[in-house]
C-alpha positions as CSV (number, residue, x, y, z in Angstrom):
1,M,0.0,0.0,0.0
2,A,3.0,2.4,0.5
3,P,3.5,3.0,-3.2
4,K,-0.2,4.0,-3.6
5,R,0.1,6.5,-0.7
6,Q,3.1,8.0,-2.4
7,F,1.3,8.2,-5.8
8,L,-1.7,10.1,-4.5
9,P,0.3,13.2,-3.4
10,L,2.0,13.2,-6.9
11,L,-1.4,13.2,-8.6
12,L,-2.5,16.1,-6.3
13,L,0.6,18.0,-7.1
14,L,0.1,17.5,-10.8
15,S,-3.5,18.6,-10.5
16,L,-2.6,21.7,-8.5
17,S,0.2,22.6,-10.9
18,A,-2.1,22.2,-13.9
19,F,-4.8,24.3,-12.2
20,F,-2.3,27.1,-11.4
21,L,-0.9,27.2,-14.9
22,Y,-4.3,27.1,-16.5
23,S,-5.6,29.8,-14.2
24,H,-2.6,32.0,-14.8
25,Y,-2.6,31.6,-18.5
26,H,-6.3,32.2,-18.9
27,S,-6.3,35.2,-16.6
28,S,-3.9,36.7,-19.1
29,L,-6.3,35.6,-21.9
30,H,-9.2,37.4,-20.1
31,L,-7.2,40.6,-19.6
32,Y,-6.1,40.4,-23.3
33,L,-9.6,39.9,-24.8
34,S,-11.4,42.2,-22.5
35,S,-9.2,45.1,-23.6
36,H,-8.0,43.9,-27.0
37,S,-10.5,41.7,-28.7
38,L,-8.8,40.0,-31.5
39,N,-11.1,40.3,-34.4
40,P,-10.5,39.4,-38.0
41,N,-13.6,41.4,-38.9
42,P,-12.4,44.9,-39.8
43,H,-15.8,46.4,-38.8
44,L,-15.1,45.8,-35.1
45,N,-13.1,48.4,-33.2
46,L,-9.7,47.2,-31.9
47,P,-8.0,49.1,-29.0
48,S,-4.6,50.5,-29.8
49,N,-2.8,49.2,-26.7
50,L,-2.5,45.8,-25.1
51,N,-3.4,45.4,-21.4
52,P,-0.4,46.6,-19.3
53,S,-0.2,43.2,-17.6
54,L,1.1,41.8,-20.9
55,N,3.4,44.6,-21.7
56,S,6.0,43.2,-19.4
57,I,7.3,40.9,-22.2
58,P,10.9,41.8,-22.8
59,S,12.3,42.8,-26.1
60,P,12.7,40.0,-28.8
61,S,16.4,40.2,-28.5
62,N,16.1,38.4,-25.2
63,F,14.4,35.2,-26.4
64,S,16.3,31.9,-26.6
65,F,15.9,29.4,-29.5
66,I,16.7,25.7,-29.1
67,L,16.7,23.1,-31.9
68,K,15.4,19.7,-30.7
69,V,16.6,17.0,-33.1
70,L,15.0,13.5,-32.5
71,T,16.9,10.5,-33.9
72,F,17.1,6.8,-33.6
73,D,18.8,4.5,-36.1
74,R,18.9,6.5,-39.4
75,L,22.4,7.9,-39.7
76,S,22.1,9.0,-43.3
77,S,18.8,10.8,-42.4
78,L,20.4,12.5,-39.4
79,S,23.4,13.6,-41.4
80,R,21.2,15.3,-44.0
81,C,19.1,16.9,-41.3
82,L,22.0,18.3,-39.3
83,R,23.8,19.6,-42.3
84,S,20.7,21.5,-43.5
85,L,20.3,23.0,-40.0
86,A,24.0,24.1,-40.0
87,A,23.6,25.7,-43.5
88,A,20.8,28.0,-42.3
89,H,21.3,31.8,-41.9
90,Y,21.5,32.6,-38.2
91,G,23.4,35.9,-38.4
92,R,24.9,36.6,-35.0
93,D,22.1,34.9,-33.1
94,T,22.8,32.2,-30.6
95,V,20.9,29.0,-31.4
96,H,21.4,25.9,-29.3
97,L,21.3,22.4,-30.7
98,H,20.0,19.5,-28.5
99,I,20.1,16.0,-30.0
100,Y,18.1,13.1,-28.5
101,V,19.3,9.7,-29.5
102,D,16.9,6.9,-28.8
103,H,18.3,3.5,-27.9
104,F,17.4,0.2,-29.6
105,P,15.0,-2.0,-27.7
106,H,16.8,-4.4,-25.4
107,A,13.9,-6.8,-25.5
108,D,14.5,-7.3,-29.2
109,N,17.9,-8.9,-28.5
110,V,16.4,-11.9,-26.6
111,G,17.2,-15.1,-28.6
112,K,19.0,-13.1,-31.3
113,S,22.5,-13.8,-32.5
114,E,25.5,-12.1,-31.1
115,L,26.4,-10.9,-34.6
116,L,23.0,-9.0,-34.9
117,L,23.5,-7.5,-31.5
118,D,27.0,-6.3,-32.5
119,Q,25.6,-4.8,-35.6
120,K,23.1,-2.7,-33.6
121,L,25.8,-1.6,-31.2
122,D,28.0,-0.6,-34.1
123,E,25.2,1.4,-35.7
124,S,24.6,3.3,-32.4
125,R,28.4,4.0,-32.1
126,R,28.5,5.3,-35.6
127,I,25.6,7.7,-35.0
128,L,27.3,8.9,-31.7
129,E,30.6,9.3,-33.5
130,F,29.0,11.4,-36.2
131,I,27.2,13.6,-33.6
132,D,30.4,14.0,-31.6
133,G,32.3,15.1,-34.7
134,F,29.6,17.4,-36.0
135,D,30.6,21.0,-35.6
136,W,27.9,23.4,-34.3
137,K,29.2,26.9,-34.2
138,F,26.0,28.8,-33.4
139,G,25.6,27.8,-29.7
140,Q,25.7,24.9,-27.3
141,K,25.5,21.3,-28.6
142,V,24.0,19.0,-26.1
143,V,23.6,15.2,-26.7
144,H,21.1,13.0,-24.8
145,Y,21.9,9.4,-25.4
146,R,19.1,7.2,-23.9
147,T,19.8,4.0,-22.1
148,G,16.6,2.4,-23.3
149,N,14.2,2.6,-26.2
150,V,11.5,5.2,-25.3
151,G,9.8,5.5,-28.7
152,L,8.6,8.5,-30.7
153,Q,6.0,9.7,-28.1
154,A,8.5,10.1,-25.3
155,Q,11.1,11.5,-27.6
156,W,8.7,14.4,-28.3
157,L,7.2,14.8,-24.9
158,E,10.4,14.6,-22.9
159,A,12.5,16.7,-25.2
160,W,11.5,20.1,-23.7
161,W,10.3,21.8,-20.6
162,P,10.7,25.5,-21.2
163,S,12.9,27.3,-18.7
164,S,11.0,30.6,-19.2
165,D,8.2,32.1,-21.2
166,H,10.8,33.4,-23.7
167,E,12.4,30.1,-24.6
168,F,11.3,28.6,-28.0
169,A,11.8,25.1,-29.3
170,F,11.9,24.0,-32.9
171,V,11.5,20.2,-33.0
172,V,12.6,18.2,-36.0
173,E,12.7,14.5,-36.6
174,D,15.9,13.2,-38.3
175,D,14.4,12.6,-41.7
176,L,13.6,16.4,-42.0
177,E,15.5,18.8,-44.2
178,V,15.1,22.6,-43.7
179,S,15.6,25.6,-45.9
180,P,18.5,27.9,-45.3
181,L,15.8,30.6,-44.8
182,Y,13.9,28.8,-42.1
183,Y,15.4,30.6,-39.1
184,K,15.0,34.1,-40.5
185,F,11.3,33.3,-41.1
186,L,10.8,31.9,-37.6
187,K,12.6,34.8,-35.9
188,A,10.4,37.3,-37.8
189,L,7.3,35.2,-36.9
190,I,8.2,35.2,-33.2
191,Q,8.9,39.0,-33.2
192,N,5.6,39.7,-35.0
193,Y,3.1,37.2,-33.4
194,Y,4.6,36.7,-30.0
195,Y,6.3,39.9,-29.0
196,N,4.2,42.5,-31.0
197,S,1.4,43.4,-28.7
198,S,-1.0,44.3,-31.5
199,N,-0.5,40.8,-33.0
200,F,-0.4,38.6,-29.9
201,S,-3.0,36.0,-29.2
202,P,-2.9,33.4,-26.4
203,S,-4.8,31.1,-28.8
204,I,-1.6,30.4,-30.8
205,Y,0.6,27.6,-29.7
206,G,3.3,27.7,-32.4
207,A,4.1,27.4,-36.0
208,S,4.6,24.6,-38.5
209,L,6.9,25.0,-41.5
210,Q,5.6,21.9,-43.4
211,R,3.4,22.3,-46.4
212,P,-0.3,21.9,-45.3
213,R,-1.7,18.8,-46.9
214,F,-3.8,17.0,-44.4
215,V,-7.3,17.5,-42.9
216,P,-7.9,15.2,-39.9
217,G,-11.6,15.7,-39.6
218,K,-13.5,13.1,-41.5
219,H,-15.5,14.5,-44.5
220,G,-13.8,17.9,-44.0
221,N,-13.0,20.4,-46.7
222,K,-10.0,20.2,-48.9
223,I,-7.2,22.6,-48.2
224,Q,-7.8,25.4,-50.7
225,L,-6.0,28.7,-50.3
226,D,-5.7,31.6,-52.6
227,D,-2.4,32.7,-54.1
228,E,-2.2,35.8,-51.8
229,T,-2.4,33.7,-48.6
230,H,1.1,33.1,-47.4
231,I,0.4,32.8,-43.7
232,F,-2.8,31.4,-42.0
233,L,-3.8,29.7,-38.8
234,Y,-4.9,26.0,-38.6
235,Q,-5.6,23.9,-35.5
236,L,-3.6,20.9,-36.7
237,V,-0.1,20.4,-35.2
238,G,2.7,19.8,-37.6
239,T,5.4,17.2,-36.9
240,W,7.7,18.1,-39.8
241,G,9.3,21.2,-38.4
242,Q,7.2,22.5,-35.5
243,L,8.0,25.6,-33.5
244,L,6.5,25.4,-30.0
245,F,5.6,28.4,-27.8
246,P,6.5,27.9,-24.2
247,K,3.2,28.5,-22.3
248,P,0.9,26.3,-24.4
249,W,3.5,23.5,-24.3
250,K,3.7,23.6,-20.5
251,E,-0.1,23.6,-20.3
252,F,-0.2,20.6,-22.6
253,R,2.4,18.6,-20.7
254,L,0.4,19.1,-17.4
255,W,-2.8,18.2,-19.2
256,Y,-1.2,15.1,-20.6
257,D,0.1,14.0,-17.2
258,I,-3.4,14.3,-15.6
259,H,-5.2,12.5,-18.4
260,K,-2.5,9.8,-18.6
261,A,-2.6,9.2,-14.9
262,K,-6.4,9.0,-14.8
263,G,-6.5,6.6,-17.8
264,I,-8.4,9.1,-20.0
265,K,-7.6,8.2,-23.7
266,P,-7.3,10.8,-26.4
267,F,-10.3,9.5,-28.3
268,L,-12.0,12.1,-30.5
269,Q,-14.8,10.8,-32.7
270,G,-14.8,12.0,-36.3
271,M,-11.0,12.4,-36.4
272,V,-8.7,10.2,-38.5
273,T,-6.0,10.5,-35.8
274,T,-8.2,8.6,-33.3
275,G,-7.9,5.6,-35.7
276,W,-4.2,6.0,-35.7
277,Y,-4.1,5.9,-31.9
278,K,-6.3,2.9,-31.7
279,K,-3.9,1.1,-34.1
280,M,-0.5,2.4,-32.8
281,G,-1.3,3.3,-29.2
282,E,1.5,5.0,-27.3
283,R,4.0,4.8,-30.1
284,I,2.7,8.1,-31.3
285,W,2.0,11.4,-29.5
286,T,0.0,13.5,-32.0
287,P,-3.5,12.2,-31.0
288,W,-2.8,13.4,-27.4
289,F,-1.8,16.9,-28.6
290,I,-4.7,17.1,-31.0
291,S,-7.2,16.2,-28.2
292,F,-5.6,18.9,-26.0
293,I,-5.8,21.5,-28.8
294,H,-9.5,20.6,-29.4
295,S,-10.3,21.1,-25.7
296,R,-8.6,24.4,-25.6
297,G,-9.5,25.8,-29.0
298,Y,-5.9,26.7,-29.9
299,F,-4.3,27.3,-33.3
300,N,-1.0,26.8,-35.2
301,I,0.6,29.2,-37.7
302,Y,1.1,27.7,-41.2
303,T,2.6,28.8,-44.4
304,N,1.4,28.6,-48.0
305,F,4.1,29.2,-50.6
306,L,2.4,27.6,-53.6
307,H,3.9,25.0,-56.1
308,E,4.2,22.5,-53.3
309,R,7.0,24.4,-51.6
310,A,7.9,24.7,-47.9
311,L,10.6,25.7,-45.5
312,S,10.9,22.2,-44.1
313,V,10.6,19.0,-46.1
314,S,10.1,15.5,-44.7
315,H,11.9,12.8,-46.7
316,R,9.5,10.3,-45.1
317,D,12.2,7.7,-44.5
318,A,11.2,4.2,-43.3
319,G,10.5,4.3,-39.5
320,V,7.6,4.5,-37.1
321,N,5.4,6.5,-39.4
322,Y,6.3,4.8,-42.7
323,G,7.0,1.1,-43.4
324,K,9.2,2.0,-46.3
325,T,10.7,5.2,-47.6
326,A,8.1,7.4,-49.4
327,G,10.4,10.3,-50.5
328,P,10.1,14.0,-49.9
329,D,6.6,15.4,-49.4
330,S,7.4,18.9,-50.8
331,Y,10.0,21.0,-52.6
332,L,12.4,23.0,-50.4
333,L,12.0,26.8,-50.7
334,D,15.4,28.5,-50.8
335,E,17.0,31.7,-52.2
336,S,16.9,30.5,-55.8
337,S,13.1,29.8,-55.7
338,L,12.1,32.7,-53.5
339,D,9.5,34.8,-55.3
340,I,7.8,36.6,-52.3
341,D,8.9,38.8,-49.4
342,L,9.4,36.1,-46.9
343,L,9.6,38.4,-43.9
344,E,6.5,40.4,-44.6
345,M,4.0,39.4,-41.8
346,Q,0.4,40.5,-42.2
347,P,-1.4,41.8,-39.1
348,L,-3.1,39.0,-37.1
349,T,-6.5,40.6,-37.8
350,K,-6.1,40.0,-41.5
351,L,-5.1,36.3,-41.3
352,K,-7.6,33.5,-41.8
353,W,-8.2,30.8,-39.2
354,Y,-9.3,27.2,-39.9
355,D,-10.5,24.4,-37.6
356,F,-9.8,20.6,-37.9
357,C,-12.4,20.4,-40.7
358,F,-10.6,23.2,-42.5
359,K,-13.7,25.3,-42.0
360,E,-13.0,29.0,-41.5
361,V,-13.6,30.4,-38.0
362,H,-13.7,34.0,-36.8
363,P,-12.2,34.3,-33.3
364,G,-12.8,37.5,-31.3
365,T,-16.2,38.6,-32.6
366,V,-17.4,40.6,-29.6
367,V,-20.3,43.0,-30.4
368,R,-20.0,46.0,-28.1
369,S,-22.2,48.6,-29.9
370,F,-25.4,48.8,-31.9
371,E,-23.4,50.0,-34.9
372,E,-21.2,46.8,-34.9
373,L,-24.2,44.5,-34.6
374,G,-25.5,44.9,-38.2
375,S,-22.4,43.5,-40.0
376,V,-22.0,40.6,-37.5
377,L,-25.6,39.6,-38.0
378,H,-25.1,39.7,-41.7
379,S,-22.0,37.4,-41.4
380,V,-23.8,34.7,-39.4
381,Q,-27.3,34.7,-40.8
382,K,-28.5,31.7,-42.9
383,Q,-31.6,32.0,-45.0
384,D,-32.2,35.4,-43.6
385,T,-32.7,34.1,-40.0
386,I,-30.8,34.7,-36.8
387,I,-30.9,32.7,-33.5
388,L,-30.2,34.8,-30.5
389,V,-29.2,32.7,-27.5
390,S,-29.3,34.2,-24.0
391,L,-26.7,32.9,-21.5
392,F,-28.9,34.1,-18.6
393,G,-29.4,31.4,-16.1
394,A,-27.5,28.7,-18.0
395,S,-24.3,27.1,-16.7
396,E,-21.1,27.0,-18.7
397,R,-21.1,23.2,-19.2
398,V,-24.7,23.3,-20.5
399,I,-23.8,26.0,-23.0
400,R,-20.8,24.0,-24.2
401,N,-23.0,21.0,-24.6
402,L,-25.4,23.1,-26.6
403,L,-22.6,24.2,-28.9
404,C,-21.7,20.6,-29.6
405,H,-25.2,20.0,-30.8
406,F,-25.1,23.2,-32.9
407,E,-21.9,21.7,-34.5
408,S,-23.5,18.3,-35.1
409,F,-26.5,19.9,-36.9
410,N,-24.4,22.5,-38.7
411,I,-26.3,25.3,-37.1
412,Q,-24.1,28.4,-37.7
413,N,-26.6,31.3,-37.6
414,Y,-26.4,32.0,-33.9
415,I,-25.1,34.7,-31.7
416,F,-24.8,34.6,-27.9
417,M,-25.5,37.4,-25.5
418,G,-24.2,37.6,-22.0
419,L,-22.6,39.8,-19.3
420,N,-18.9,40.4,-19.6
421,S,-17.1,37.3,-18.1
422,D,-14.2,34.9,-18.7
423,F,-16.7,32.5,-20.2
424,L,-18.2,35.0,-22.7
425,L,-14.7,36.0,-23.8
426,D,-13.6,32.4,-24.1
427,L,-16.6,31.7,-26.4
428,A,-15.5,34.6,-28.6
429,R,-11.9,33.5,-28.6
430,R,-13.0,30.1,-29.9
431,G,-14.9,31.7,-32.8
432,H,-18.4,32.0,-31.5
433,P,-20.0,35.5,-32.0
434,V,-21.1,37.1,-28.8
435,I,-22.7,40.3,-27.5
436,D,-21.3,42.0,-24.5
437,V,-24.5,43.1,-22.8
438,D,-23.0,45.8,-20.6
439,Q,-21.0,47.5,-23.3
440,F,-23.7,47.1,-25.8
441,L,-26.2,49.0,-23.6
442,S,-23.6,51.7,-22.9
443,S,-23.6,52.4,-26.6
444,V,-27.3,53.1,-26.8
445,R,-27.6,55.5,-23.8
446,A,-29.1,58.0,-26.1
447,H,-32.3,56.1,-25.4
448,K,-34.0,56.4,-22.0
449,M,-32.3,53.9,-19.8
450,K,-33.4,54.7,-16.3
451,S,-34.8,51.2,-15.9
452,L,-31.2,50.0,-15.5
453,Q,-30.6,51.7,-12.2
454,D,-32.3,49.4,-9.7
455,S,-31.3,46.1,-8.0
456,D,-32.8,43.9,-10.8
457,M,-30.5,45.4,-13.3
458,E,-29.3,42.1,-14.8
459,V,-32.8,40.9,-15.8
460,K,-33.6,44.2,-17.5
461,K,-30.3,44.3,-19.3
462,Y,-31.0,41.0,-21.0
463,I,-34.6,42.1,-21.8
464,L,-33.5,45.3,-23.4
465,V,-30.6,43.8,-25.4
466,K,-33.0,41.2,-26.8
467,A,-35.3,44.1,-27.9
468,Y,-32.5,46.0,-29.6
469,V,-31.1,42.9,-31.4
470,I,-34.6,42.2,-32.8
471,Q,-34.8,45.8,-33.9
472,K,-31.5,45.4,-35.8
473,C,-32.6,42.1,-37.3
474,L,-35.8,43.7,-38.6
475,E,-33.9,46.7,-40.0
476,S,-31.6,44.3,-41.8
477,G,-34.4,42.2,-43.2
478,Y,-33.8,39.1,-41.0
479,N,-36.1,36.9,-39.1
480,S,-35.1,36.2,-35.6
481,W,-35.5,33.5,-33.0
482,V,-34.9,34.4,-29.4
483,V,-34.2,31.5,-27.1
484,D,-32.4,30.9,-23.8
485,G,-29.5,28.5,-23.1
486,N,-31.6,26.0,-21.1
487,M,-32.7,24.0,-24.1
488,L,-31.3,21.7,-26.8
489,F,-32.3,21.5,-30.4
490,L,-32.8,17.9,-31.6
491,R,-33.1,18.9,-35.3
492,S,-31.3,21.4,-37.5
493,T,-34.7,23.2,-38.0
494,P,-36.7,22.5,-34.8
495,F,-39.2,25.3,-35.3
496,L,-39.9,24.9,-39.0
497,D,-43.3,23.1,-38.8
498,V,-44.7,25.4,-36.1
499,I,-44.5,28.6,-38.2
500,D,-47.8,29.9,-39.4
501,A,-47.3,32.2,-42.4
502,T,-50.3,34.4,-41.3
503,Y,-48.5,35.5,-38.1
504,D,-45.5,37.8,-37.7
505,F,-45.0,36.8,-34.0
506,H,-44.8,33.3,-32.5
507,A,-44.2,32.8,-28.8
508,G,-43.9,30.1,-26.2
509,K,-43.7,30.6,-22.5
510,T,-42.3,27.2,-21.6
511,P,-39.8,27.1,-23.1
512,E,-39.3,30.9,-23.6
513,I,-39.0,31.4,-27.3
514,L,-40.0,34.2,-29.6
515,F,-40.0,34.3,-33.4
516,I,-40.3,37.6,-35.2
517,R,-40.8,37.5,-38.9
518,S,-39.2,40.2,-41.0
519,S,-42.2,42.0,-42.3
520,S,-43.3,45.6,-42.9
521,S,-45.9,45.3,-40.1
522,A,-43.3,44.0,-37.6
523,R,-40.8,46.7,-38.6
524,K,-43.5,49.3,-38.1
525,I,-44.2,48.4,-34.5
526,W,-40.7,47.4,-33.5
527,V,-39.0,50.9,-33.4
528,D,-37.3,52.9,-30.8
529,D,-40.6,53.9,-29.2
530,F,-41.5,50.2,-28.7
531,I,-38.2,49.5,-27.0
532,H,-38.8,52.5,-24.7
533,K,-42.2,50.9,-23.8
534,V,-40.4,47.7,-23.1
535,A,-38.1,49.5,-20.6
536,L,-41.1,51.3,-19.0
537,M,-43.1,48.0,-18.6
538,V,-40.1,46.3,-17.0
539,D,-40.1,49.1,-14.4
540,S,-43.8,48.9,-14.0
541,V,-43.9,45.1,-13.6
542,L,-41.0,45.2,-11.2
543,E,-42.6,47.9,-9.1
544,K,-45.9,46.0,-8.9
545,G,-44.2,42.7,-8.2
546,R,-41.9,44.3,-5.7
547,G,-38.8,43.4,-7.6
548,R,-40.0,40.3,-9.4
549,I,-41.5,39.7,-12.8
550,P,-44.4,37.3,-12.3
551,T,-42.9,34.4,-14.3
552,T,-40.5,31.7,-13.5
553,E,-36.8,32.6,-13.4
554,G,-35.4,33.3,-16.8
555,K,-38.7,33.4,-18.7
556,K,-39.3,37.2,-18.6
557,F,-38.8,38.6,-22.0
558,V,-41.8,36.8,-23.6
559,Y,-44.0,38.0,-20.8
560,I,-43.1,41.6,-21.2
561,V,-43.3,41.6,-25.0
562,G,-46.6,39.6,-24.8
563,E,-48.2,42.2,-22.6
564,L,-47.1,45.0,-25.0
565,F,-48.5,43.1,-28.0
566,K,-51.9,43.0,-26.2
567,Q,-51.7,46.7,-25.7
568,E,-50.8,47.3,-29.4
569,G,-53.5,44.8,-30.6
570,M,-50.9,42.6,-32.3
571,R,-51.7,39.0,-33.2
572,V,-49.4,36.5,-31.6
573,K,-49.4,32.8,-32.2
574,W,-48.8,31.1,-28.9
575,V,-47.0,27.8,-29.4
576,D,-47.9,24.9,-27.2
577,E,-44.8,23.6,-25.5
578,G,-46.0,20.0,-25.9
579,S,-45.7,20.4,-29.6
580,L,-42.2,21.7,-29.4
581,G,-40.4,19.4,-27.1
582,L,-39.9,17.6,-23.8
583,E,-39.5,19.3,-20.5
584,I,-37.1,17.5,-18.2
585,D,-36.9,18.0,-14.5
586,S,-35.6,16.3,-11.4
587,R,-38.6,13.9,-11.3
588,N,-39.1,12.4,-14.7
589,A,-36.2,9.9,-15.0
590,N,-35.6,7.8,-18.1
591,Q,-37.5,9.7,-20.8
592,T,-35.4,8.3,-23.7
593,S,-38.4,7.1,-25.7
594,Q,-40.1,10.4,-25.4
595,G,-37.0,12.5,-26.1
596,N,-36.3,10.7,-29.4
597,R,-39.6,11.9,-30.8
598,K,-39.2,15.6,-29.9
599,K,-37.8,18.6,-31.7
600,M,-36.1,19.9,-28.6
601,V,-35.7,19.4,-24.8
602,F,-35.8,22.2,-22.3
603,W,-35.7,22.7,-18.5
604,S,-36.0,25.3,-15.8
605,P,-32.7,27.0,-14.9
606,E,-33.6,26.4,-11.3
607,I,-32.7,22.7,-11.8
608,G,-29.1,22.1,-10.8
609,S,-26.5,21.6,-13.5
610,D,-25.7,18.1,-12.2
611,M,-29.3,17.0,-12.5
612,I,-29.5,18.5,-16.0
613,Q,-26.4,16.6,-17.0
614,K,-27.8,13.4,-15.6
615,R,-31.1,13.7,-17.5
616,L,-29.3,14.6,-20.7
617,E,-27.0,11.6,-20.3
618,E,-30.1,9.4,-20.0
619,L,-31.4,10.8,-23.2
620,G,-28.0,10.4,-24.9
621,L,-27.8,14.2,-25.4
622,W,-24.8,14.9,-23.2
623,I,-21.9,15.0,-25.7
624,I,-19.1,16.8,-23.8
625,D,-16.2,15.2,-21.9
626,T,-14.4,15.9,-18.7
627,D,-12.7,18.9,-20.3
628,S,-16.2,20.4,-21.3
629,S,-15.1,19.7,-24.9
630,C,-17.2,18.0,-27.6
631,T,-16.6,14.3,-27.7
632,A,-16.6,14.5,-31.5
633,V,-15.5,16.7,-34.4
634,V,-18.3,16.9,-36.9
635,C,-17.3,18.2,-40.4
636,H,-19.8,19.7,-42.8
637,Q,-18.3,20.5,-46.2
638,S,-18.8,24.1,-47.2
């Protein structure tokens, strides 16, 4: 029992370390996004200065660069690799070279002849003699010769633990060949996208120099880039010349330790790499890193030099990944074939970002004013319809589960609204459009807003922002669905068959939903004066109810608007909740047969999140893992 008692404190230490690092890293993320929302959409305002807490980064001249070369038993490959690294242009910079030599497996020698063993020993000696005689004049040369065979996964994972946030590792396997220009490019990239405050994003974990060729999401899009795109961001890690940034790599290593210790496998449905792992197991490391990247929503910088050219080329020599030599995957870009300005780095706001399906995503879309709203609505609308999802009363894990269902049904025409928080900013960082309720209302203070001054301010903020978003949808010619986060769609178009073409307004109280058709009559009523009436009615109802709107928690907007519709004599089609979906609560266990026939499920926000998870698990509708990440990647071709 003694070993077990020793192991438990180790697990606790790892967990606390991971928590500390994650909290520290994401507190920086919050400070960054809250003051400097990264947004590839030029219509959104970007602050000119980064938060002071991140301005402590020293000048680029202080960073250190280490080459990590991983080798085993391929002397000719290693020779080609090291010579290409030595031929690169480093100027006066110090670049350290660390070489990791894996040992041949001792178990393979059992029952083998002494001649075969001597051959293996001789091969190892020849590799070491070559490394010892190899002249590296740009910095330190460090050799780590292992006593046992650890394999490719450990070679990668144990090669580096950053000594500071300003130490960078460029990892190459021995069958790689690099361009003489590779270091100049990586140095410029570090200066522009790590140390330049206007281009920094904590979502970026490094850069790959290999030519992008592979989409791991099954049924994903082909990699198609225009001739003007030389740098872009893509979630996939590259193993043929990968630059690693220190903070994300530390975060990954701690994440890996926890998952490995708890026996959590890097299974990600819908990914080709999961099949690799099931076949090869711990011989490879990339499925672990891909699972981590998926859970965090991080991205990698890639290059696109056209004509199958790249700054690093894998010769795909026979080894762990290839049964027999396949030859170079690309053509090496060098001075003789250079036809672009290699060191010209576009601003991060102008680069395109792609997920594992090679679908373009738009990180940092945070709507903070009424003027910004129109263009964002236009970018997300599908078939002239917008789905506005309120975060009020919904837990973070419930919303992440909702997003996984959106992904599975290819629902893209949504926008979230919520109070400024780490969670709201994290949704935006991952590419989900959001409305910052507080700042949005600050931008429309020209309208009468005294209803925001009492203790029930949060409820009224959500009600008023919903009213303004509907107004903008109508002005733009879009239909709008207003829903809250305490529901799940079980179809891609759950409301289609409840729409009556003779009505402009459809509403349900349980669950709270409101549909507004884009029509001249709807636009006529839904103007600034109507929103002013909404604000006044909120005050009136709160005053009569002594601080409470007489409906269940979270279902307030439809009540207010319904009362105003009565006053205006507007026709509303009230939708029976029974025809829409299944309401789940703490009493009705095992409703699988009912849930399968419904368009949606919904629940009261008063039910605890643990109970909601339990009921959704019973229905087979809980599709996030322990990291609150989708258990599957679902690709829909554009």
